[in-house]
C-alpha angles and dihedrals in degrees: 000000000000119000118264115259111212116228128186116231122192100340119335145085136207147183128280112272123230122256121257113264100156100080108130135184098204105129121233114220122226131189123235118230127205146265111053114214115219119208121226094225140014123289118250139174131045120311092356095190127072134168120210128214089247091059102260123135119211122197120192112228137174094255104026150345110271110212119193120189117203116209132181090222110199092196096058120086094194116110090214122097114275104230125178111199129206135158141211109218121222115238113257097210123094114260116221121185119230108234103157143319110350098229095046092049092045091053092050092050091049088050092052093045094051095042112133091216106090089204089065102033099047098051089050094050092048094047102098092188096061094029109032096166117039133149115310097338113124119245120266100255123162142066119279100190140352125200127191119219121224120276115281101035095106123081085247094050096257136109130293122220120220111200129191119197127209093253091058102261114145121191138160114231128200131196097236098178131019097286104001125105126203134173117255105177133020099203095178090061094042091050092049090054092051091049092049091052090051092049090247089288113115119191109267095008133108109299121236115277096209140299125339091262093062108103094224093047088047091056092045093053092049092047093050093058102035107106119221104175137349132196136185125231127216122280108275135184131250135174121243122197114230127214088258090055093252120138116233123189111236131177127247140174134208127223117196117201120195115212130207093250092053099261118133121211113204114201118202110208128183116232123267094041107218103165141290092335089065091070110109099177145324123222131182129212133184114239098188091216115133117224096002116209110164139035138187139167116247113208120173121184111215124169094337091309124098125225112212133200145141127249112211124190127199136214087232093058110257122125123204137184111214128198116239115201110215107184095165095046117092121226098011133110134171145210123292096230139357121283129213109226096176122011101180109123096191094136092248099135123231103241103178139008127198130179118206122189112219141168118242104223094197098043093038091222138106118263138184126226118207115198124189127181110220109179107297092344132087112215116200134190123192113207121188136159117225136159088281091057134250108350124192128192122181142180139133140253119231136187096043102121137007091231139028117308110256100195142357122206139172135183116255092220120033145058094321096256114168126208127204131184138187137192092263088078098252127129122194131196118213118195115190114233113192122222125194094289113356136023139259130193133238108214122212128177113220112230099219116211127248110289093033101050116085093027126116112258119213098174147346135209129183125215119254094260097036097252100121137030117208117206127189107209143168136191116300128212118300116203090348094304131110117240120258093237132009129218118198123224137186111219129181129209129188114243096183134047122242088249093057090045091053092050090050092051091053096049119120114267097032108132109158132057091194093063090052100046092126089058090046091056092059093050091048088050092057095045089053092049098047096030091223139074115254107263092222092051091045094050093048092047094049091049093050092048093051092049102042106019089214114175089213089062091045090054090050090052092049090051091053093048089050092052092046089051090054094047089059093054122099115247112246117251092235140008113295092224093054115090120231110259095199094058116123136185111272126188118232095245092051090048092054092050091050090051093051092050089048091053091050091050092051091049090050093049089049092052091048091054094053095123093054120107119265094238092053091048092056095053110110104148101078092234106070097275114138128211089248093057093048090048093049093051090047091052091050089049093053092045092052092048091049091051091050090049090050091054092049090047087059091053093049093048090049088055091047092051095047101045105035128075091202123000090244086081092070133056093216113122094244097163094046093052092050091050091049093052088049095047096081112069090194091062106090116175118149095199089056092050092050092048091048089050092054092046091051091053091051094046089052093208095311125127110195094197129198119257129213112249093218104050102007093235122142120275109215121210099235099133130025090219104051139018120209128183127211091265093058099256108148125204129181115237122233110249093215102047099017088229121140103259103221098170123109093240129046137175124252130203123243095257093041094245101131146011126230133183127238119259114259127217093243094052114111120245095255091054090048088055090052091052090052093063126102128253113293092223106047106009091238122141120253123239 
């Protein structure tokens, strides 16, 4: 690797960094996980694989976007990965951009297509943007690029997917149901309408060259609304003025879209994104980069404030960092002027850009590492803010692959490891090692397991916490010959061990199991393999639960108990959904006789085995687990669930006490929850007793019970799971509000642990906030 050359940014200087001497060739072994997901069509586009923060993997294909969701299912006894697969189809109709009056544009296109000058006619016929359907050329079907939004942008609190097709159609998709996708925003259409209103003349951009019928103006209008790449920013806060003139902090997200002519459209969207009404504003800025090819958000955390910018790469080689003025965004600022990160115009295109946030151990400050793949090289720029100002150090890493780098990926949370891949089938891991000023990289070649090694790699993506690496591969060469046909697959390998995943789950600051589901799956895998929880992990977890009483640790303990319970179950002989083929009609009398004979045979077999040991006689799971062991685990699961419900009841009762003048104003079963918390004499919590005393004073000896919607009888609060009236009508209780959910439809959490009702228009704001919370057992959102 070449030595780093220090460069000064806005106003600063620095010392010469040391050359990299830590590059190694020791391979790192990884473990392959099953199953392998076969794609229905070939992959296409740039960097076809992407991993979201809510643990969904998207693969860009010629006919659709394949979406695979990885879940640590606690009700599955299989050691393989549990993958739920969906897809977003690509529209089959031809997409034509609206660049002016239809008749005028059509006449101009016919004039260009019939021009006698071949230097005018041929470029127009081969331009698939201006002329998407021409002659015998196949239609432009496929996905060019897909980008996941941050967590929390969806109405369900999950991620949105922005998809760009090969014919220039950009849309934002949302998973409206459990496994159902629908388009939310057609940004190509919306941006075309904004340009038409402005007369295709943006402030500070290239002015119009004439009417829409002019060939050069026609090309300009197509280039200014043809997307090349798009990226999401992090969730940021804004202030919204209410009707009573109060300011309320609301969330928002930015989506930057890079156009073919170098313009960048920045969409400001309110969170959650519900449709066209969520668009706050759209601003355009001029990048000044010729032939743009790559885009990335640059976010730098400095002193509690975040600097924001956009990194734009060019097909000619340069790389620039642009300031983005965000006046309506709270707590963010930007650069004073653009910065040139890479000025080599050597016609090596910038294929991919990644920004990684790190901590400099020598300078004791946060820093940002910008990585750009330029052919077979990896260009890097280290940006840090010190007392001298903004400093920049840059160089490049060579010798990674024999061909151009196909994809660059990095974990969002972790040690900052970067993974690169190429079409030669090799995957490299780069770990940044800080010197006194700059940074060097330790190179490791991943030794791919059997079934993955030797295949052609089209793209890689790493999970949010660095537990898994997904690869999209196809058949490699056999005996020096290419295969006749290729079938693409998505394969996953484990980068961490279950012990490392367990220590990461117990680290201080971890608060959500849902955000760490890739680490949870590794721990689940080990428990199912060994049919026990690691004693060291169990002892450390029990100690932290006793000392801190954290509900997050209690949920982790509940997860381990549920997986352990499943590991002790006997696998069914055949699939549960498959009907038995040997079943025959049996009369009721014959069935009773068969049951009596079966009971006599069982009694006889028990009598014959009188000399057997008591433990062996109680084994019924086929794997050494006894009834006593299973019963003990079941009791612990019930006790842990009850404890989590009690903690949530305290939260609900606190909201009721703070936000209601009298409890008659809410439909929450306040008296029932208070009686439930007082029913167990072993449950001693002084805070709970004080809260119940204050609530009883406010209730003034009144109960305000719930009533059955079918017979209007009282629904007593005897169980936190179900509510049953005197006439036998049973209703499921909402896990978030503990109300009896008497609607036809309910929401269910991702791991099927609980049920919650939908918010109603008459619900107060504090109750709607409660209903927006995750599941109290697994931290998963509810759909």
